[in-house]
N, C-alpha and C positions, 0 to 999 in steps of 0.2 A: 503493500499499500503507500503510496505517494505521501510523503508530509507535506503539511502546509506551513511556510514559513510563518512565525508567529508575528502579527503586525505590531509597530511600535506605537507605546500607549501617545495619545495626543499631546499631553504634557511633555512627554520627552522627546517626541519631534519637534514641538515648538522651540524647547531647548537646544535641542542638537541643531535646527537651521538657525536660530540667532548667534550660537557660538561658532559655528562654521562660517556665517557671512562676517562677523566680526574678523575672525583670523585670516580669511581670504582677502578682505579689504584692507586688513595692515591696522585695524584699530586694537586689535591684540596681536602682540609682536613676537617674532619667535623668541623661546627662551622664558617669554612671560608667565608667572603663576598662574593657576587656574584653581582657586580656593572654591570648595563646593559650597560653604556656607556663605560666601559673598556672593555666588553666582546665583543662588537658592533666594538672598533677599533681593536680587536685582531683577529677578524675574516673576518674583513673589510666587513661588513654588517651596513644594520641600526640597531636602538633599535627594531623594530616591530618584526622580528624573533628572536632576542634574549629574549624579552619578552614572545613572544608565547612558546620558547622551556622550559623558565622556568616556566612558568604555568604549561606544559607537567609534567616536571620532578618533581612539588609540587603535582601533582595527584599522580605521583608514589611511594612519599613517600621520593624521595631523596634530595628533597631539602624543606625547610621551609620557608613561606612567611608570613612577620609580616608587620602589618601597620606600626610600630615603629623602627624595627631593619631591614628593607628591607627583602633581599632573602639572606637565608645563607646553605651552605652545613648542611645537617643534621646531628645532634649530635648522636654518638652510645651511648647507656648505656645498663644495664644489663636489664632492663625492655623492652626496644625497642627489644634487642635480643630475648628475651624471647618469646614475642609475635609472633615474624618472624618466628622464628624455631619452635613454639608450631602449627601453621599453617602447617608447613612444617610435623611433626611429625605424624599431625592428616591425611594428605591427600597423601604425596608423597611415603611412603611405600605400600598405597593401589592401588596407581596408577602402582607402578612398579609390584606389585603383577598380577594386571589384564595384564600389558603388557606380562608378561612371561606365563600367561593363555592362550592367544591368539597366541602364537607362533610368536610373532612378531620379525620381524629383528632388530638386535643390532649393525648393522655395525656403524653405527653413534657414538654410545659408545664407540666402541673400538677404532675408530678414534681420538676421542676426550681424550680418555686416553693415546694414542700415543703422539699427540700435547701436553699434559701436562708435560708427561715425558722428551720431548725435549724442553720445553719452556726455553728461554734465561733469561727470568726475570719475577717477578711476576705478571706483567700486563698479559703476554700470558698464565701464568698458570691459572690464575683467570679466563680469558676467556675459556680457555680449560675445566676447571672444570664444569663451568656453564653449557657448551655445553653437557658433559657429563650426568651431572643430568637431563637436558631436554630431552636427546634420549633416558632417563630411562623411564619418564612418559609420555611424549607425545604421544607414539603409544598405551596407555591405551586404547584406544576403546572410550572414553568419551571426547568428545572435550571441554565440559565445565569444567570438572576437569583440563585437561591441561591448559586451559586461567585462571584458579584461581590460579595455581602453578606458571604461567608466571608472575602474578601479584604481587608478593611477592620476584620474582627472583632477582630482582635489589636489594632490600632491603637486601636480603640474603648475595649478594656480598657485598655490603657495609660494614655489619657487618664482615664479612670474612676478608675484607682488612685491618678492624683497628686490629682485632685479630691476622692477621699474621705479621703485623709491629710491635707488642708488644711481640710475641712468633710464631716464624715461625713453623708451624707443618704439612707444605705439603707433606713431605715424609711420614707421617705417615697414613696420609689421602689417599695418593697415593696408600698406599698399601690396606686401606679400599677397596678404589673404586674397585681394581683387584679381592679383594674377592666378593665383590657386583656382578660384571660383570660374574665371572667364575660361581657362583650360578645360576644368571640367565639364562646364555647359557647353561647349565646343565639341565635346565626346573625347578629348584626348587623354585618355586614361593614363599613359606614360608620362605625358609632358605634365599632367596636374599631380600624379603621384612623386616626380621628380623634383617638382617644384615646392612640394610640401616637405619633402625628405630636406631638402636645403634650407627651407624656411625653419625647421626645427632644429636642424645641426646649426645654423647660423646663430639661432639666438643663443645656445649654450657656449657656442665661441665667443660671443660677445659678453654675455655675462659673467662667465666664468672661464677665463683666459686658462689655456693648458700649454700642453707640449706641442699642440699642433693636430692633436687627434680627435676629430669630430663625429666619429660614428660612421664616416663615407668609406665605404670599402675601397681596394685598391682599384684604381682607373675611374672613381670618381663617380660610378653608378651606383643605383641602388637595385640590388636584386629582387627579381619579381617572380611572381606564380603564374602559367599559364595553363590554359587546358590541353591536354594529352587528345590524341585521336579518339582515347576510349572513354574521352569524358571526366578523366580523374585530373588532379593539378599535380602540376610538374614544373621543378625549378627552371628559370632560365633568367640569362643576364639582358 
């Protein structure tokens, strides 16, 4: 018998959403302590929904729970950023490639791009950018691939928030987003996937300079999967 996930109680969901929003918009900064009693007082709830919300956020990688230090907002460093963006480099261009192959509608991506352009502050822009990327990979036809990318979505947004605070680069990224969407709408799966890979790699390279390694394989091309004659997927360059 298939088990049904237990829904998160409404108070816990309210606290969870509020804390996440504060983290991803920079109101709660990396390393900042999250004290249950203080948060419970702020949100007008008991400590129980706060505790459950913090456990969920720890599972998504946004906060860290320590026996000695309590709960803190996760600190962002170069290693953490590269781990998160390495997953994106491996999976997100392939998901977009499949979205374009399927001829999936990209209205949601266009809408998110417009909201990002009209955003009044960093918080709105960050949310719209997250929606833009999700709208590209979610229609890929593989729900598991979409869920895997969803799992690193919040951590990627945390990295972006920290990087933008140090060096705002959203205008450049917005231009790259428009180029990616243009290629995708034109049916150029390889071009769109390549542009997305370059977009993700260049962000980490700018935000967290290192020894020149940016996730690009030898030759500068991204490997892709193509349909074999028998309908299965095969690797190709």
